[in-house]
N, C-alpha and C positions, 0 to 999 in steps of 0.2 A: 653751341656754335657763336652765340652773341658774345661769349666771353672772349673766344678768339679774336673777333673783330676788335673789341675793346683794347686787346693787347697789341694787335696790328696798329692801331690808331695811335697808340704811346709809343711804339717802337718808330713809326713814322715821324712824329714829331721830335724824338729824339735824333733821328738822323739829320732833319732838316736844321737843328739848333747846331749840331756838330759841325755840319758843312758850311754853316752860315748863310744857309739859303732860306730861313724862316721868314714868312711874311704875315701880315695881318689876316690875308684871306685863308692861310692855311688854318689858323687857330679856329676862325668861324666855320671853315668847312669840317673841321674836327668836331666842333662843338654841335653842329647840325647832326653828322653822323652819330655821335654818342647819344644825342638826344633821340633820335629815331631808334637806335638800339635800345635805349632804356624803356622806350614805350612799349617794345615788344617783350624785352626781357622781364621787366618789373612785374607784369601781371602773371607770367608764367611762372615766376619765381614764388610770387605770394600764393598763388593757387597750390603749387608743391607742398607747401607747408601744411595745409589742411590735410592733403592726400597723405602726406607721411605721418602726422600725430593722430589724425582723426579728428571728428566734431567736438567731442567733449573737451580734448586737450588743446583746441585750436588758441586760446587765449594764450595759454602757456608756450605752446609753438611760436607764437607769433613773438611774445617775449623773448624766448630764446634766440630767435632770429635778430632781434633788436640788439640783444646782449652780444652776439658774435659781431654785428655791424658796428656797436659802439666800442668794443674792446678795439677793434681796428681803428676807430676815431682817436682813441688815446695813443694808440701805439704809433700809428702811421704819421701823424704830424710830428711826433717827436723824431722820429727816424728821418721823415723827410725835411725837417728843419735842419738836422746835421748834415744830410747830403747835398742840400742846397747851399748852407753855408760852406762846405769844406770843397765839393766838387762842381756847383753850379746845377742850374736848372735842368740842363739835358740830362742827368742822371737821374734827376727825379722821375722823369718820364721812362727811362731805362728801367729802373727799379719797379715802377708801376706795371709796365708790360711784362716784366718777368715774374711779377705775383701771380699773375694770372695762371700760371702753369699749377698751382696749388689747387686753384678753382677748377681747372678742367680735369685734373684727376680726380678731384671729389665728386663731380658731376657723373663721371664715367663710372663710377661704383655705384651710383644711385639706379635702383630699378624700381620705378613706381610702376602701379598697377595700370594696364591697359584701359584706356577710357574708349567707350564705344559712343560715337556720335551719329546722329541722324544723317543719312546721305541726301535727304531730299529738301535740306534747309539750305539756301544759299547763303552766301557770305552777306550781302546785304538786307536779307531776312533776319538773319541772325543778329545784325548790327541794329537795325530798328526795332528789334525785340528787346534788345538791352537798353536802348535810349527810352523806350515806352515804360519799362520797368522802373527806371530812376522817375520818371516823370509821374507816374501814377502812385508810387510808394512813398507817401509824404515823408516819413521818418528817414529813410534812405536819402530821399532828396535833400533834407536838413543836414545829414552828417556830411554829404558830399559837398554842400554849401558852406559849412563851416570849415571843412578841409580846404576849399577853394580860397576862402577869406584869409587863412592861415598863411597860404603859399604866397598869396599877393602881398599881404601887409606885413608879414613877419618873417617866414622862412627865407624867401629871396632876398629881403632886404638885410639881414645881418650878415647873411653869406656874401652878398655882394659888396657889403662896405667894410669888411674886415680889414681888408689892406689898408683903405684910407684912415680906418680908426687906429690901427697901429703905429700908421707913421704921423698921422696929423695929431693924435691926441696923446699917444704912449711914446712918441719920440724914437720909434724903431727905425733902423735902416734896412736897406734891401735885403741883407744876407743875416740878420738879426736872427739867432737860433730860439730866441725867446717867442717868436712868432708861432712856432709849433706848440708852445705852451698853452696859447690861446685855444687853439683848436682841441688840444688834449683837456682843456677844461670843460669844454663842451660834451666830449666822449665820457668823461666822470660822472658829469650829472646825467647824462643818459642812462648810464650803469644803475644808478640809483632808481631812475624811472622804470626800469626793467622790473625790478621787485614791487613797485607801486601797480603797475599794469596786471601783474600775476595776482596780487593781492586783492585789488578791487574788482578783477573778474571773479575770483572766487567767493567773494562776498556779493555778488549781484549788482555792483555799483559802477558797471563802466561808463554810463551815460553821464554820471557825475564827474568821473575823472576826465572825460573827455572835454566837457564844458569848461570846468573849473581849469585844466590844464592849458587850453587855449587862452583862458584870461590871464593866468600866470604868465605865459609865453609874452602877451602884449605887456605885462606889467614890467617883466624882466628886461625887455627892449627900452622901456623909460629909463628904468635902472641903468642900463648899459650906455645910454646917451650922456649920462652925467660923470662917467668915470674919467680920472685922470692918471691912474697909475695901473701898472700891470698887475698887481695883486687885487685891486678893485675889480680890474676888468675880468680876471680869471673867476672871481666869485659870482660877477653878473652872467659870465659865460655859462658858467655850471648851472646857474638857474635856467638859463636858455635850453641847455641840453636835457635837464631834468623836465621843464614845461613841455618842450616841442615832443618828446617822445611820449611823454603820459598822455598827449592828446591825439597824435598823430598814429601811434601803435594802437591805440583803442579805437579810432576811427576806422582803421583798417579791419579789425577784428568785426566791429559792429556792421559795417559795409559788408561782410560776407555773410554773417550770420542774420542780416535783414533780408537778404536775396533767396530767392528759391533756389534749389538746388541745381536745376538747368541753367540758371543765369549767373551763376556765382563767380564764373571767371569774367563774365562782362562787368559784374559790379566791382571786380577788383580793379579792370581797366579804367573803369570811371574813377575810381579813388586815386589810382597812380596818375591819370591825366589832370585831376585836380590838385593833386600835389606837384607833380613834375612838370605838367603841360603848360602850366600858368606861370612858373617861375621866371621865364626869359621876359615876360610882361612885367612882372613886378621888379625884377632888377633893373629895366629899363626906366620904370619910373622911379625907383630909388636913386638911381644915378642922376636923373633929371634934378630931383629934390634936393641930393647932397650937393650938386655942382651950383644950384642957385642960392641955398640958404645954409649949406654945411651938413657935414655928417650928423653931428646930435640932432638937428632938426629932423633929418630923415629917419633916424632910430626912432625917436621920440613919437614922431607923427604915425609911423607906421606901427608901434606899440598902441598908442593910443586908439587907433582905427580899430584894432583887432579886439580890444579890451571893450570899447562901446559896441561891437558887434555881439560880443559874449553877453553883455547886460540885456541886449535886445533879443537874444536867444532864450534868455532864462525868463523873461517877461513875456514874450510871445510864444515859446514854445516850452513851456515847462515839464511837458512830457519826455523831451529830449534827455534831460537830467536824469530821468527815471528809469532809463532804459537798461536792461540788466544784461 
């Protein structure tokens, strides 16, 4: 059902642009709506992975999900760049809305096992129990905290500043098809990370991949802050994709495996909030820094902060890197 609302949101923006009635508040409203939908859709989608593949193959299932997502990140920007350059932004939203037809058909074919839940537990009791689990489970708390730091310092920073980087540092104009290549580079790096996630999971070294992936994410943003050509930017962004998925996909799996069976869905929701719920704040801070001191300072500052946090994690919580 959430995917249907995502499609409706995209078609609504398409109609507003075509009729030349689009306003800033429309974009804000659509962003808020999509954020609410994502907060509901994300945990349910992540929980379905484990239900479909089982406990033993959870890491591989998460990796396959990341592969599907990142193949789309390679193809989508390339197609979107062509559509934007030739037809304009309205048709990008139309194509986005139409693409949800395939997702809705696929979801209709999934027949997950029925889940029996207690009828005596209220929503708020369930919510408090989930929060209490994160607070009392030191390892899960550390994993979620590292995910939150990555979202604030890195994930939201490069995503927000990509248009400014392309225009100010790389000389791209508004309808430059090369802009899609930048996002495609992120997707290509992410596909390599899928292989790493599966390999490290099989070797029992997921904690190490998560911590070192976060550090590499911070370092890649520092490198990205120095680029002055499209080729160099694509290499740096491939590093961003590789590092970010290596960390975040592994953190997703660890959050699920560290939680008790009954609280696994709430643990996934906590991970999704740490990743997606804090991005607006990170984007806001990145915009302030970029406007005051420039895009390179914002990118390098976010990367340096995340790199410092990773060093502190290694020093203060060495057990986190030993998680299997």
